[in-house]
N, C-alpha and C positions, 0 to 999 in steps of 0.2 A: 318793038317786040322785046328788046333786051330790057328796057326799063320796066315793063310789066313783069317779066321773069324775075328781075332783081327784087321788085316789090314782093313777089310771091316768096322768093327765097328768104328775104328778111322776115316776113311773117312766119314762115316755117321755122326759122331759127328761134323766133320768139316763143312759138308753141313748144318747141323742144326744150327750151330753157324753163318754161313754166312746168312742164311735165317732170323734168329733173328736180326742180325745187319741191314739187309735191311729194316726190319719193323721199327727198331729204327730210321733209317735215314728218313723214310717216315713220322714218327710222327713229325719230325721237319719241315716238309713241302718240303723236297727235293724230286724230282722225282727219282725213281729207275727203272731200267730195268733189265730183266733177272731173276726175281723171279720165273716166271713160269718154266723156264728151270732148275733152281735149284731144284724146287719141283719135277719136272719130274725125274731128276737125282737121287734125294733122294729116290723116290718110286722104281726106278729100282734097286738101290743099296740095299734097305731094303729087296727086294724080294730075294736077293742072300744070305742073312744072315739067319742062322738057327733060328727057332722060339724061343728056350730057351734063346739064346744069345740076341736076339732082345728084348724079354720080360724083361730080366734083365736090359738091357740098358735103355729101356723106363721107368722102375720104378726108376732107379737112376736119370734119367734126370728130373723127376718130382721134385726132391729135390735139385739137384745140377746142376749148369751150365755146368760143365765138369764132365761127368760120367766116363770117361776113361782118365787116366793120366799115364805118364811115370814114371819109377823108375830109378834114376841115383845114383850110389854109394850106393845102398840099401836104398835110401830115397824116399818116396812117394812124388811126386811133386805136389800133391793136398793138403796135410795137413802137409807135411814136417816131418813126423814121420819116424824114421829109421825102416826098415823092418827086421825081423829076417834073419840072414844069410842063414838058412836052407830053407826058403821060396824062396829066390833068386836063390839058387842052384837048387831047384826042379822046379822052374818056367822056367828056361832055358832048362830043360830036359823033363819035363812032357808035356802031351797034355791035359791041363786043364786050366781053367781061375782062376786067383788068385785075391783076393780083399784085400784092405788095412784093417788091423785089427782095425784101428782107425776111418777112414772116410767112409769105405765101398766101395770106388771107385774101378772100375776094373783097374787092373794094367798091364802094359807091360814094359818089360825091354829094356833099350837102351844098345846097345853093345858098 
């Protein structure tokens, strides 16, 4: 269950970033299309994510551009702090969300 929720959260973050980038392009006077479709897809996706995970994501997004980041070789790719080995081992086995001890971002492990 957690893996599917994490995949949905990562997809939601990608949509949020695309919407933000479209607004940035519009600020420079370039026309954009498809923003309404992106917003609709975002709402549909957000409705499939459990409320606690969505709330946590929204709170992090208020502070950080990327609230969810991968971990590669036990290093958080948000702040580049090495994560304890025990966290990485548990994260691959447990059904819970882990956050970086340094930056607070939600973490997912790359295989």
